[in-house]
Structures are given as structure tokens and as C-alpha cells.
C-alpha positions as CSV (number, residue, x, y, z in Angstrom):
1,X,-112.5,-83.4,-52.9
2,X,-113.8,-85.2,-49.6
3,X,-113.1,-88.8,-51.4
4,X,-111.5,-91.3,-49.1
5,X,-111.6,-94.4,-51.5
6,X,-110.8,-94.8,-55.0
7,X,-112.3,-97.9,-56.9
8,X,-111.0,-98.5,-60.6
9,X,-113.2,-100.7,-62.9
10,X,-110.8,-103.7,-64.2
11,X,-111.9,-103.0,-67.6
12,X,-110.5,-99.3,-67.6
13,X,-107.8,-99.7,-65.2
14,X,-105.0,-99.2,-68.2
15,X,-106.6,-96.4,-69.5
16,X,-104.4,-93.0,-69.3
17,X,-107.1,-91.2,-67.7
18,X,-107.7,-93.9,-65.0
19,X,-104.1,-93.7,-64.2
20,X,-104.0,-89.8,-64.1
21,X,-107.0,-89.9,-61.9
22,X,-105.2,-92.4,-59.5
23,X,-101.8,-90.2,-59.6
24,X,-104.2,-86.9,-58.5
25,X,-105.9,-88.6,-55.5
26,X,-103.7,-89.6,-52.9
27,X,-105.8,-92.1,-51.3
28,X,-106.2,-95.8,-51.1
29,X,-107.1,-97.2,-54.6
30,X,-108.1,-100.9,-55.2
31,X,-109.3,-102.4,-58.7
32,X,-112.4,-104.3,-58.8
33,X,-113.5,-106.9,-61.4
34,X,-117.0,-107.0,-60.3
35,X,-118.6,-103.6,-59.7
36,X,-121.8,-105.6,-58.0
37,X,-119.5,-106.4,-55.2
38,X,-118.8,-103.0,-54.8
39,X,-122.4,-101.9,-55.2
40,X,-123.6,-104.4,-52.6
41,X,-121.4,-103.0,-50.1
42,X,-123.3,-99.7,-49.9
43,X,-126.7,-101.4,-49.7
44,X,-126.4,-102.4,-46.1
45,X,-125.6,-99.5,-44.9
46,X,-127.8,-97.1,-42.7
47,X,-126.9,-94.2,-44.9
48,X,-125.4,-95.3,-48.3
49,X,-125.8,-91.7,-49.6
50,X,-123.1,-90.3,-47.2
51,X,-121.1,-93.3,-47.8
52,X,-121.2,-92.9,-51.4
53,X,-120.0,-89.5,-51.6
54,X,-116.8,-90.6,-50.3
55,X,-116.2,-93.4,-52.7
56,X,-115.2,-92.8,-56.4
57,X,-115.7,-95.5,-58.6
58,X,-113.5,-94.8,-62.2
59,X,-116.0,-97.0,-64.9
60,X,-116.8,-96.7,-68.5
61,X,-120.2,-95.5,-69.7
62,X,-121.9,-98.5,-71.3
63,X,-124.8,-96.4,-72.5
64,X,-125.5,-93.4,-74.5
65,X,-123.5,-90.3,-73.8
66,X,-126.0,-87.9,-75.1
67,X,-129.5,-88.8,-74.1
68,X,-132.7,-86.6,-73.6
69,X,-133.6,-85.0,-70.3
70,X,-136.1,-87.1,-68.4
71,X,-139.3,-85.0,-68.6
72,X,-142.8,-86.2,-68.3
73,X,-145.6,-85.7,-70.9
74,X,-147.6,-84.1,-68.2
75,X,-145.6,-80.9,-67.9
76,X,-143.6,-78.8,-70.5
77,X,-140.1,-79.8,-71.2
78,X,-137.7,-77.9,-72.7
79,X,-136.0,-80.5,-75.0
80,X,-132.5,-80.4,-73.4
81,X,-129.9,-83.0,-73.8
82,X,-127.7,-84.6,-71.1
83,X,-124.2,-85.3,-71.8
84,X,-123.6,-88.3,-69.4
85,X,-120.0,-87.6,-68.0
86,X,-120.7,-89.2,-64.4
87,X,-123.2,-89.6,-61.9
88,X,-123.6,-87.9,-58.3
89,X,-122.3,-85.2,-56.3
90,X,-119.5,-84.2,-53.6
91,X,-122.2,-81.6,-52.4
92,X,-124.9,-82.6,-50.0
93,X,-127.9,-80.5,-50.6
94,X,-131.1,-82.2,-48.7
95,X,-133.3,-81.7,-51.4
96,X,-131.4,-83.3,-54.1
97,X,-133.1,-85.7,-56.1
98,X,-130.0,-87.9,-56.9
99,X,-130.2,-89.3,-53.5
100,X,-133.0,-91.6,-54.3
101,X,-132.4,-91.6,-58.1
102,X,-129.4,-93.8,-58.4
103,X,-129.0,-97.3,-56.9
104,X,-126.4,-97.5,-55.4
105,X,-125.9,-93.7,-54.9
106,X,-122.1,-93.6,-55.7
107,X,-119.6,-91.4,-57.5
108,X,-119.2,-92.8,-60.6
109,X,-116.7,-90.9,-63.5
110,X,-116.6,-92.3,-66.9
111,X,-113.2,-92.2,-68.7
112,X,-114.1,-93.8,-72.1
113,X,-114.1,-90.3,-73.3
114,X,-113.0,-91.1,-76.7
115,X,-116.6,-92.5,-77.3
116,X,-118.0,-89.4,-75.7
117,X,-116.2,-87.3,-78.4
118,X,-117.4,-89.5,-81.0
119,X,-121.0,-89.3,-80.1
120,X,-120.7,-85.3,-79.9
121,X,-119.3,-85.6,-83.4
122,X,-122.6,-87.3,-84.5
123,X,-124.7,-84.5,-82.5
124,X,-122.6,-81.7,-84.5
125,X,-123.4,-83.3,-87.7
126,X,-127.2,-82.7,-87.6
127,X,-128.7,-79.9,-89.3
128,X,-130.6,-78.7,-86.1
129,X,-129.9,-77.1,-83.0
130,X,-129.2,-78.9,-79.5
131,X,-128.7,-77.9,-76.0
132,X,-126.7,-80.1,-73.9
133,X,-125.5,-80.1,-70.7
134,X,-123.4,-81.9,-68.2
135,X,-125.2,-80.7,-64.7
136,X,-128.2,-82.9,-64.7
137,X,-126.9,-86.4,-63.1
138,X,-123.9,-84.5,-61.4
139,X,-122.6,-81.1,-60.9
140,X,-121.1,-79.9,-63.9
141,X,-117.7,-78.6,-62.2
142,X,-117.1,-80.9,-59.5
143,X,-114.6,-82.9,-61.4
144,X,-112.3,-80.4,-62.3
145,X,-109.9,-81.4,-59.3
146,X,-109.4,-85.0,-61.1
147,X,-109.9,-84.2,-64.8
148,X,-110.5,-81.0,-66.6
149,X,-113.1,-82.5,-68.8
150,X,-115.0,-78.9,-69.0
151,X,-112.0,-77.4,-70.7
152,X,-111.9,-80.0,-73.3
153,X,-115.5,-79.9,-73.8
154,X,-115.6,-76.2,-74.2
155,X,-112.6,-76.3,-76.7
156,X,-114.6,-79.0,-78.8
157,X,-117.9,-77.0,-78.6
158,X,-116.1,-73.8,-79.8
159,X,-115.3,-75.4,-83.0
160,X,-119.0,-76.0,-84.0
161,X,-122.3,-74.1,-84.3
162,X,-125.0,-76.3,-84.2
163,X,-125.0,-77.3,-80.3
164,X,-124.6,-75.2,-77.1
165,X,-123.0,-76.6,-74.1
166,X,-124.2,-75.7,-70.6
167,X,-122.1,-76.1,-67.5
168,X,-124.2,-75.9,-64.4
169,X,-122.9,-75.8,-60.9
170,X,-123.0,-74.7,-57.5
171,X,-119.3,-74.1,-57.3
172,X,-116.7,-71.5,-58.3
173,X,-114.2,-74.0,-60.2
174,X,-113.8,-71.8,-63.2
175,X,-110.5,-70.4,-62.9
176,X,-108.9,-72.6,-65.4
177,X,-111.7,-71.9,-67.7
178,X,-111.6,-68.3,-67.9
179,X,-108.9,-67.7,-70.8
180,X,-110.3,-70.7,-73.0
181,X,-111.4,-69.7,-76.6
182,X,-115.0,-70.8,-76.0
183,X,-116.5,-68.9,-78.9
184,X,-119.9,-68.4,-76.9
185,X,-121.0,-71.7,-77.4
186,X,-120.5,-72.7,-73.7
187,X,-123.0,-71.2,-71.3
188,X,-121.7,-70.7,-67.5
189,X,-124.7,-71.2,-65.5
190,X,-125.2,-71.3,-61.9
191,X,-127.9,-72.6,-59.5
192,X,-129.1,-69.6,-57.2
193,X,-131.3,-69.7,-54.1
194,X,-131.5,-67.7,-50.9
195,X,-129.2,-67.1,-48.2
196,X,-131.4,-69.0,-45.7
197,X,-131.5,-71.8,-48.0
198,X,-128.0,-72.1,-49.1
199,X,-126.8,-72.3,-45.6
200,X,-129.6,-74.7,-44.2
201,X,-130.1,-77.2,-47.2
202,X,-127.1,-76.9,-49.5
203,X,-124.2,-78.2,-47.6
204,X,-120.6,-77.7,-49.2
205,X,-122.0,-75.5,-52.1
206,X,-120.4,-71.9,-52.7
207,X,-122.2,-68.9,-51.1
208,X,-124.3,-67.1,-53.1
209,X,-121.8,-64.1,-53.4
210,X,-119.1,-66.6,-54.3
211,X,-121.5,-67.9,-57.1
212,X,-122.6,-64.4,-58.6
213,X,-118.7,-63.1,-58.3
214,X,-117.8,-66.4,-60.4
215,X,-120.3,-65.3,-62.8
216,X,-119.4,-61.9,-62.9
217,X,-115.5,-63.1,-63.8
218,X,-116.9,-65.3,-66.6
219,X,-118.9,-62.4,-68.1
220,X,-115.5,-60.5,-68.0
221,X,-114.3,-63.4,-70.4
222,X,-117.4,-63.0,-72.6
223,X,-119.0,-66.2,-71.6
224,X,-122.7,-66.1,-71.9
225,X,-124.6,-67.0,-68.7
226,X,-127.6,-68.4,-67.4
227,X,-129.4,-69.0,-63.9
228,X,-131.6,-71.2,-62.5
229,X,-133.7,-70.6,-59.4
230,X,-134.6,-74.5,-59.0
231,X,-135.6,-75.5,-56.4
232,X,-138.0,-72.5,-55.3
233,X,-138.5,-73.4,-51.3
234,X,-141.7,-71.6,-49.8
235,X,-141.1,-70.6,-46.4
236,X,-141.8,-67.4,-44.3
237,X,-140.3,-64.4,-45.9
238,X,-139.3,-66.3,-48.9
239,X,-140.7,-63.9,-51.3
240,X,-138.8,-60.8,-50.2
241,X,-135.8,-63.3,-50.0
242,X,-135.8,-64.2,-53.5
243,X,-136.3,-61.0,-54.5
244,X,-133.2,-60.0,-53.0
245,X,-131.0,-62.5,-54.7
246,X,-133.0,-61.3,-57.8
247,X,-131.5,-57.8,-57.1
248,X,-128.0,-59.2,-56.3
249,X,-127.9,-60.7,-59.4
250,X,-128.8,-58.0,-61.5
251,X,-126.4,-55.6,-59.7
252,X,-123.7,-57.7,-61.1
253,X,-124.7,-59.1,-64.3
254,X,-125.5,-57.5,-67.6
255,X,-128.9,-58.5,-68.2
256,X,-128.2,-58.8,-72.2
257,X,-125.4,-61.3,-71.3
258,X,-128.1,-63.8,-69.8
259,X,-129.1,-66.5,-72.1
260,X,-132.0,-67.9,-69.9
261,X,-133.2,-68.0,-66.4
262,X,-135.4,-71.0,-65.6
263,X,-137.9,-71.2,-62.6
264,X,-138.8,-74.6,-60.9
265,X,-140.2,-75.2,-57.4
266,X,-139.2,-77.8,-55.3
267,X,-140.9,-81.1,-56.0
268,X,-139.8,-84.8,-55.1
269,X,-140.6,-88.5,-55.4
270,X,-142.5,-89.9,-52.4
271,X,-139.6,-92.1,-51.4
272,X,-137.2,-89.0,-51.2
273,X,-139.3,-88.0,-48.1
274,X,-137.9,-90.6,-45.7
275,X,-134.4,-90.0,-47.0
276,X,-134.5,-86.3,-45.9
277,X,-136.0,-87.1,-42.7
278,X,-133.1,-89.6,-42.2
279,X,-130.4,-87.7,-43.6
280,X,-131.3,-84.2,-42.6
281,X,-133.7,-84.6,-39.5
282,X,-133.2,-80.7,-39.1
283,X,-134.8,-79.9,-42.2
284,X,-138.4,-78.7,-42.6
285,X,-138.9,-78.6,-46.4
286,X,-140.9,-81.7,-47.0
287,X,-143.4,-80.3,-44.6
288,X,-145.1,-77.8,-46.7
289,X,-148.2,-78.0,-48.5
290,X,-147.9,-80.7,-51.0
291,X,-150.0,-82.8,-53.5
292,X,-149.1,-85.6,-55.7
293,X,-148.7,-84.1,-59.4
294,X,-149.6,-85.8,-62.4
295,X,-145.8,-87.3,-62.9
296,X,-146.2,-88.8,-59.3
297,X,-143.8,-86.2,-57.7
298,X,-145.1,-84.1,-54.9
299,X,-145.5,-80.7,-55.4
300,X,-146.4,-77.7,-53.6
301,X,-150.4,-76.9,-54.0
302,X,-150.7,-75.4,-57.3
303,X,-152.0,-71.8,-56.1
304,X,-149.0,-71.3,-54.0
305,X,-146.5,-72.1,-56.7
306,X,-148.4,-69.8,-59.0
307,X,-148.2,-67.0,-56.4
308,X,-144.6,-67.6,-55.8
309,X,-143.8,-67.6,-59.3
310,X,-146.0,-64.5,-60.6
311,X,-144.0,-62.5,-57.9
312,X,-140.6,-63.6,-59.0
313,X,-141.2,-63.0,-62.7
314,X,-142.6,-59.6,-62.1
315,X,-139.5,-58.5,-60.4
316,X,-137.2,-60.3,-62.9
317,X,-139.1,-58.4,-65.7
318,X,-138.8,-55.1,-63.7
319,X,-134.9,-55.7,-63.6
320,X,-134.7,-57.1,-66.9
321,X,-137.7,-57.0,-69.3
322,X,-136.1,-58.9,-72.1
323,X,-134.3,-61.6,-70.3
324,X,-135.8,-65.0,-71.6
325,X,-137.7,-66.7,-68.4
326,X,-138.8,-70.3,-68.6
327,X,-140.4,-72.9,-66.1
328,X,-139.0,-76.3,-65.7
329,X,-141.8,-78.9,-65.7
330,X,-144.9,-76.5,-65.3
331,X,-148.0,-76.9,-67.0
332,X,-149.9,-74.3,-68.9
333,X,-151.9,-73.0,-66.3
334,X,-149.0,-71.9,-64.4
335,X,-147.1,-70.5,-67.7
336,X,-150.3,-68.6,-68.6
337,X,-150.7,-67.0,-64.7
338,X,-146.9,-66.2,-64.2
339,X,-145.6,-65.4,-67.8
340,X,-149.0,-64.2,-69.4
341,X,-148.4,-66.7,-72.3
342,X,-148.1,-70.3,-73.4
343,X,-145.2,-71.9,-75.1
344,X,-147.1,-73.1,-77.7
345,X,-148.2,-69.7,-78.9
346,X,-144.4,-69.5,-79.5
347,X,-143.6,-72.7,-81.3
348,X,-143.1,-74.5,-78.2
349,X,-140.5,-74.2,-75.2
350,X,-137.6,-75.8,-77.3
351,X,-138.0,-73.4,-80.0
352,X,-138.2,-70.5,-77.8
353,X,-134.8,-71.5,-75.9
354,X,-133.4,-72.5,-79.3
355,X,-134.1,-68.9,-80.4
356,X,-132.3,-67.6,-77.2
357,X,-129.4,-69.6,-78.1
358,X,-129.3,-68.4,-81.6
359,X,-129.3,-64.7,-80.1
360,X,-126.6,-65.0,-77.6
361,X,-124.3,-67.9,-78.8
362,X,-124.3,-67.5,-82.4
363,X,-125.8,-70.8,-82.9
364,X,-126.9,-71.7,-86.7
365,X,-130.4,-72.4,-87.7
């Protein structure tokens, strides 16, 4: 980890996990009584995002640990639930929405995990399926060097049959997870992109081959898998490059062990553009043909999105006809053009994904 300074919230300074993190990170540590002072120290910097990636604030989550994914009513949402273990990321992807989402952009890790486990018990007691992931506000596996939270979650989810845990990552921090008794209630998931995008836009992330090899190792230990092509970036030669990634994926991974594959094109709130221009002056990804969508985000012109989606979907279906493919935050027109049906024809996207979870992970319905 590239953290240079550890800050510990005075309210959790005596928590066993706070003390353990302090022991594991041989870096300067400071207990703070007022987090606002720490936050304000970032606000005047020319690049608070980079500074925030070098500072870890160990604190408590004062809000809900399990919360709905922040979708919009204008685009089809999958009904995903977020398990809020921490915020921000050590990797530095140029397109990352977290650069503008958090104020301040600061690595925060929550140590009041007894409350998190209690919240999960409440979810497990409900008589409905839940798909839950830790990779929305952070990468699921970046925290493993300081706290093996994923291992504890895998064991907890393995003991029930109402919910699925998805660990979404661009890392290969899986060694300590392979031998765990997961009972196929945890889906190991990787974000995938082309070699060109990984090299130029995903600083600090594992290579494509490393991600696929890690997925192969998880498959050998009977983990169900998922893959997310999000964000798809449009550039000259991108169609052929994404088709190559799909071929490399299915050359390694059995399609009948893939719970789902999601597709989503590059989209961003307008204020992210200036951040990318400042932090990644060599990046050209913000200069495509964009229009403002109904949710306020800049999106590729719809005919461009539809054309790219159709070619990618067709090749996935060529290689794996039965794999569940879905779009992240797209409208009915895109669904009908690229996939040939509307989610509403099959009960809605949440039901489609719930059925995939039942089929691959043995959830109760």
C-alpha cells in the first residue's frame, strides 16, 4: 500500500482493529479529535485526490452499512445493495468517478464492524434475495494488507442462503481467500478492459492477464465468477480490442461458472472533466462525442453506444450463448437494440439477476 500517513479517529482509537491496523502499517500515525481539521487540510491542495490516496483515516461508519446502489429513475437499475466498508481507492484510474464523488477524496476505513455484521444479520433474516457488493465506493480487495475483511465476510455469507456477496476488484489479492469455505455464496468479480485502456488509464491496477489468471485460480477453488466491462471506452480499434479481451476471457474461464457479465459505457458528471484534465493531461477519454443524459451525466452519443454494445454482446453470445449479460444504467432502447429484449419482459432486471444468483449460487427463493 502507498499510504504515507495514518490518522485514527479519537472515537475508535482503542478499538482492537484500529490498534491492529496501526501495528500493520509502519508509518507515522496520529490520533485526531476533529476529522474536519483533517478534511480541511486537503481542500487547499492543488491535487487533493493524489494527497488523499496517501492518507488513511481509520474511523467509524455513522450511517447505514447496507444501502441501495445510487441509480437513477431514468435508466434501468439492477437493485444492487452496497456494503459500505470504506471509501476511495489506492489505484488511480483516470475515469474514476470517486475523484469527484467524495468531498474530501480521502481513504477511509470503518472499524465498527460489529455493527456491520449486525446489519447483515438483519438482511439475512429477510425472506428475499439480496445481491450485495463492497466494490461501489472502493475496490473490494485493496484493504486486504491491513485487514482481511473479505475473508470474514466470505465466511459469514457462506452460512446463509438469502444473500450473495460480490467482491469486485482490479487487483489480484486473492491468495488468502482461495481455501475458505465459501459455499458459493461469494462471487469473485473483476473489472475488465482492453490492454490499451489498462496501460493508459488504470494506474496501479493489475494487468489483464493477471486478473484473468486470478479468476482462473478462483474458479479452481469453486468460486462463482462475474466480469464487468465498465467503463467501455470508445477509441479507434476499440471493437477489435474488446473482442480480443472477450476471447481471452473465455479461453480461460468456463462460461457455465460465470454468474453475469455487465456492460456500461464511460459516463461522468460534468465536474469530473476538469479533474481529469488537471490530473491526467495526456488522457483523451473526455474528448469523445458526448451528450448530457437524463441523469445529468455526460454519455457517448447513443448511436455510438448502441453500435459498440451490439458488437460486444454478439461476440459474448458467440462464445457463451447462455451467460447472463446486462447493462449498467442504460435505457430500454439500448436494451432492445443490443440484447433483443426489454428487462420488463422477464420481470425486470433485479429478477433476472436474482434468477442467475439462484442458479449459480444456490440462493433460496
